[in-house]
C-alpha positions, 0 to 999 in steps of 0.5 A, a space after each residue: 683954362 678949360 675954355 681956352 683949351 676948348 677954343 684952341 682945339 676948335 681953332 685948330 680944326 676950324 680955320 675961320 675968323 670967328 674961331 680966331 676971335 674966340 681963341 683970343 677972347 678965351 685966352 684973354 679971359 684965362 689970363 685975366 682970371 689967373 692974374 686976378 687970382 695971383 693978385 688976390 693972393 699977394 694983395 689983401 685989398 685986391 682980395 677983398 674986392 675980388 671976394 665982394 665980386 664973388 659974393 655979388 655973383 653968388 648972391 643966391 647961394 645960401 649957408 646955414 646959420 645958428 646964433 645964440 646969447 647966454 646970460 650968466 648970474 642971478 636973473 630972478 625966479 621967473 626968468 622964462 615967464 619974464 622973458 616971454 612977457 618982455 618979448 611980446 612988447 620989446 619984439 613987437 615989430 616982429 610980432 613974436 609968437 610964444 609956442 610953448 613955455 615951461 619952468 625950464 624952457 620956452 619956444 618962440 617964433 620971432 619972424 618967418 625965418 627966426 625961431 628961438 629956444 630959451 633954456 634956464 639952468 638953475 645955479 643949483 644944477 650948474 657946474 659953476 654954481 651960477 644960473 645960466 639963461 641960454 637963448 639960441 636959434 634954430 637953423 636958418 637958411 640965409 643967402 649971401 645977398 641978404 647976409 648983411 641986412 640979416 645981421 644988421 637989421 635983425 640978429 644984432 638988434 634982437 640980441 641987443 634987446 635980449 641982453 638989455 633985459 638983464 643989464 647987470 649980468 654977464 653976456 656972451 654971444 655965439 654965431 655959427 655958419 655952415 657952408 653948403 659946400 665949403 667955406 669960400 674964404 678959407 683959402 684967404 685965412 690960410 694964405 694970410 696966417 702963420 703956420 702956428 695959428 693953424 690948430 688941427 686944420 682949424 684956424 683959431 683967431 682971438 681978434 682983439 685988433 677988430 673988437 678990442 676984446 681979447 676974450 672973443 674967439 673965431 674958429 674958421 674951418 673948410 666947411 664952417 665958421 664959429 664966433 664967440 663974442 662977449 658983447 653984441 657989439 663985438 658980435 656985429 663987428 666979427 660977423 660982418 668982418 668974417 662972413 662978409 669980408 668987410 674992410 676990418 678983416 684986414 687986421 687979421 694979418 696983424 693977429 
């Protein structure tokens, strides 16, 4: 709109053929942009296409990611030591480095961008009387252009390897994204949800339509995104659906 106004003023004061062409071009761009925004609000498929274009144009912009996995149950007496030994062999494609290890915590560098902190809460000290082993990442900065590759090629395989170390225990995953300015897709969720789904300006989803698991939860705000998933498979589906606006997000209208 500002371009169109500027071109109109320039055309009014400078009566040339070039100024008229500039005015027409600016007007066309303004109208097409307004039409695109209107269609994006009315048509879900067009919105998804619009946002893919946005991601392509803003591929270098970054967000801050954190992720983690919690294992609940009797995991043995040497959980951290076993995890450290297992990591050296199971994660060898990333050449992990153990920075520190004690009876209750461990710090590890997986690759250049991913650093993990593992903690053990013994059953005797937990509120529910069950041991909890939590592996969480430090903050990592991820650009939009490489978000899908980071999820599919690194984070999901990494969490899967950790979860398979204790196949009989219960697992849950966590994923949190903090946007530099604001969540660029927040308007989409507001436009396609009923007012009852907005709680204290947070959009709370239980996206069983995507993962078939009613215990999964996604909270979307103007500045962040938080995912709690019961399995690494659900984690993979939800992270790509809500961060990369994949086709699965279409099911959000049926929540």
